[in-house]
C-alpha positions as CSV (number, residue, x, y, z in Angstrom):
1,X,122.1,74.5,96.1
2,X,122.0,74.9,99.8
3,X,118.9,75.5,102.0
4,X,120.0,79.1,102.5
5,X,120.3,79.6,98.8
6,X,116.9,78.1,98.2
7,X,115.3,80.4,100.9
8,X,117.0,83.4,99.4
9,X,115.7,82.5,95.9
10,X,112.2,82.1,97.3
11,X,112.4,85.5,99.0
12,X,113.5,87.1,95.8
13,X,110.7,85.5,93.8
14,X,108.1,86.4,96.5
15,X,109.3,90.1,96.5
16,X,109.2,90.2,92.7
17,X,105.7,88.7,92.6
18,X,104.4,91.2,95.1
19,X,106.1,94.1,93.5
20,X,104.8,93.2,90.0
21,X,101.2,92.7,91.3
22,X,101.4,96.1,93.1
23,X,102.6,97.8,90.0
24,X,99.9,96.1,87.9
25,X,97.3,97.2,90.4
26,X,98.5,100.8,90.2
27,X,99.6,100.9,93.8
28,X,103.1,102.2,93.0
29,X,102.1,105.1,90.9
30,X,102.1,108.8,91.8
31,X,104.1,110.8,94.2
32,X,106.0,109.1,97.0
33,X,105.3,110.4,100.5
34,X,106.9,110.1,103.9
35,X,105.4,108.3,106.9
36,X,106.4,108.2,110.5
37,X,105.9,105.3,112.8
38,X,107.3,103.7,115.9
39,X,107.9,100.1,115.2
40,X,109.7,97.6,117.3
41,X,113.2,97.2,116.1
42,X,113.0,93.4,116.4
43,X,110.0,93.4,114.0
44,X,111.9,95.4,111.4
45,X,115.0,93.3,111.7
46,X,113.0,90.1,111.4
47,X,111.2,91.4,108.4
48,X,114.5,92.4,106.8
49,X,115.9,89.0,107.4
50,X,112.8,87.2,106.1
51,X,112.5,89.3,103.0
52,X,116.1,89.8,102.2
53,X,115.7,93.5,102.1
54,X,118.1,95.8,103.8
55,X,116.3,99.2,103.7
56,X,113.6,99.9,106.3
57,X,111.8,101.9,103.6
58,X,111.8,98.9,101.2
59,X,110.5,96.6,104.0
60,X,107.7,98.9,104.9
61,X,106.7,99.4,101.2
62,X,106.8,95.6,100.6
63,X,104.8,94.9,103.7
64,X,102.2,97.5,102.8
65,X,101.9,96.1,99.3
66,X,101.4,92.6,100.7
67,X,98.5,93.9,102.9
68,X,97.0,95.9,100.1
69,X,97.0,92.9,97.7
70,X,95.9,90.3,100.3
71,X,92.9,88.4,99.1
72,X,90.0,87.3,101.2
73,X,90.0,83.7,99.9
74,X,89.8,82.2,103.4
75,X,86.9,84.3,104.5
76,X,85.0,83.6,101.2
77,X,85.6,79.9,101.6
78,X,84.4,79.8,105.2
79,X,81.3,81.8,104.2
80,X,80.4,79.0,101.8
81,X,80.1,76.5,104.6
82,X,76.7,74.8,104.4
83,X,75.8,76.1,101.0
84,X,76.3,72.8,99.2
85,X,73.3,70.6,99.5
86,X,74.0,67.5,101.6
87,X,72.3,65.3,99.0
88,X,74.5,66.5,96.1
89,X,76.1,63.5,94.5
90,X,79.9,64.2,94.3
91,X,80.9,60.8,93.0
92,X,82.6,60.7,89.7
């Protein structure tokens, strides 16, 4: 395999993972609606290239799903700073 093929396979798996999670969360149920937005063309083209999608609608739906599913692991981890006692023995 080439690097380009590997990158394409990763993008396909990433999209499938996001789409499956969005479906399981019920985010893709119900009636579809239209939105209007002014988005920089370079951003759309970069998102299409990175995701492997060719439709602007598909890119926007994918991006919205990623944001809707985004976890707050980083924020939770940072909020735990200082909560472990300094004298706790972590040796095994």
